[in-house]
Phi, psi and omega in degrees: 000124183263101184294324179297319180294318178297320180298315179298322180294317179296322179294320180293322178295319179295319179297324177299327179280346181072035182250152172271165177299323180295319180293318179294319180298317180296323180295321183261013176055047177226196182251155178295331177296320178297316179300317180298319180293325176298314189282344175265354180083010179288329178209169180247153177299150176301146182302331181290347180262348187301313181296317180296320177295319179298315179295319183296318181270357179060049177228173178275146176302322179297326178293321177297318182291323180279340180078025178199157181285147176245164181280331182255144179273158180296131179280172187295327182293315180296319179299318180298317178298317180296319179298318179295319178298318180295317179298317180298314180297321179295318179297315179298321179294320179296320179297314179296318181295320180296320177297316180296321179297313180296315180298322180295315180298315178298318180299321179297313181295320179295315180297319179296317179297319179299316180296316179300315180296322179293321181289319181300318181262024187285136170233148181305111182198131186296315182296319180293324178296316178299321178299319179294318179298314180297320178297321179294318178298319178298321178298316180298315181296314180298317180296320179297315179297318180296316178297326181290311185288338177273354179086355181292321182299324180293321179290323178295323184299338180284342180259097187298321181295319179294318178299318179297318180296318179297316179298317181297315179297318180298316180297317180298315180295321179294318178297320178297317179296316178297319178300318178296319179297314179298316181298311180296322177297319179296317180297313179298319179297317179295319179298315180297316180296319181295318180291334178282326182277312183274108179256154175301138179247113180257116184251130180247356177284119184297341179295336181292337180295304180296330182291320187253354182299315181239017179292145182244348186249324184292147178291343180271005183299152179292154177297138182270067180237156178301333182301329183285358177297340177297327183281142178295147180294325183209149179230156170276110186305328182290342182270356182275124182256342180208128187203137167201131178238120181246129178238137179212136182220080176292317172217310174249140183294148178226140187229132173228121182226136165225141185204130175247127182240132175261123182254158166284171189300315182294315180295324180297314180297321179294319181291319178297319178299318179297316182291320180294333176293325175290316176082177180245109178275164182295120184235347184294143181096331178289126184051037174067015180292139184252343181172196182274158180300145181297130178091004181227155172245128178287134178255324179215142180211126171236120185230158180206134182291347178267320189253338179113224190222144166226122185213161177231143183212159179232155180297150178285158170060223186294338183293346178296339184293345179280358175058040179252147177232133177254128180250140180225136173229121172236097190236130183205184183229162172063028170069016173203157184245124179288325183288149172280106185303327183290342180272344186232007180222134175294135185299325182291342180265347188278138177295128182298139179086355185304127179215105178238030176291170187306319183261029180292158184302324180293320177294318179297320178296321177297315179300320179295317178296320180298315180296318181295315181294332182256014175066032181263000179261000000 
């Protein structure tokens, strides 16, 4: 079978009719591109169209297949066979098309349901956002295919204003989605860059305590919260026997301080009186803390499930006679600590059970409250 020859024959028959490819395509409910492919020999007409084309051009089906005119016309028996073949092909095509239509409709509803479920349980997260965008693109593709195979897309295409509106809405939604992706990418990039640039600063010079305790301009200044009232306003640097102040600010500042101060007897009694006036509030259970550090008695404690702990303690028993007080500050935001507490705090000063990692119970409880208050559960 010579497809090029058949194509030339079809083109000559159309020219004899004085029709354009677009006009012929409209008559047979197909596209001008399909007609062009027939006439260039790139493809052949569907078998279900052969009889209709033969009747339209007033030629024999055998002539179409051979790509040239014959002297004898197709007899009724051959025509009947061709009609049956066309009907059979049409029925098979209809069955396949009906299956595709049903599958397409189901696919649209499933994709839509997936997007709704993702949005209902959405939390700010780059990967989850990308998943929603990909799901939306899949929905658009599935819906387009479904509209095409059901014939709705063809009817819509005839209404230019409606097509323009659909294109405009699609472009706006895509731009909005791209904008969100760019924004989230920028935020993640800035966060990564910030964490790479801003490193924890651990200071062991006791002069930094007086410098930043009441400082108002330096970025290393202590947090201006009532909790820091546990810490002395000023210290004699020479009396400090153990000291480290760590500052870190990936997005929100975080502070870890431990300091042991040796007082003379009079100063010690005055400081203990000040601390006992502050008192020890109930702190157990916050960030999984179970009690006071082994070997120490808490004299003052200010705690908060959002910010952490600031406390003062003295050695138990006979060790109290050395008149020393150890102060500790573990202060942070948003219910979790980015820093590894074990790297910046002496274990003997740390409250037992302390857990302020990202997935700590207090953070999880906050997330649950947030979801409930915002109807995300």
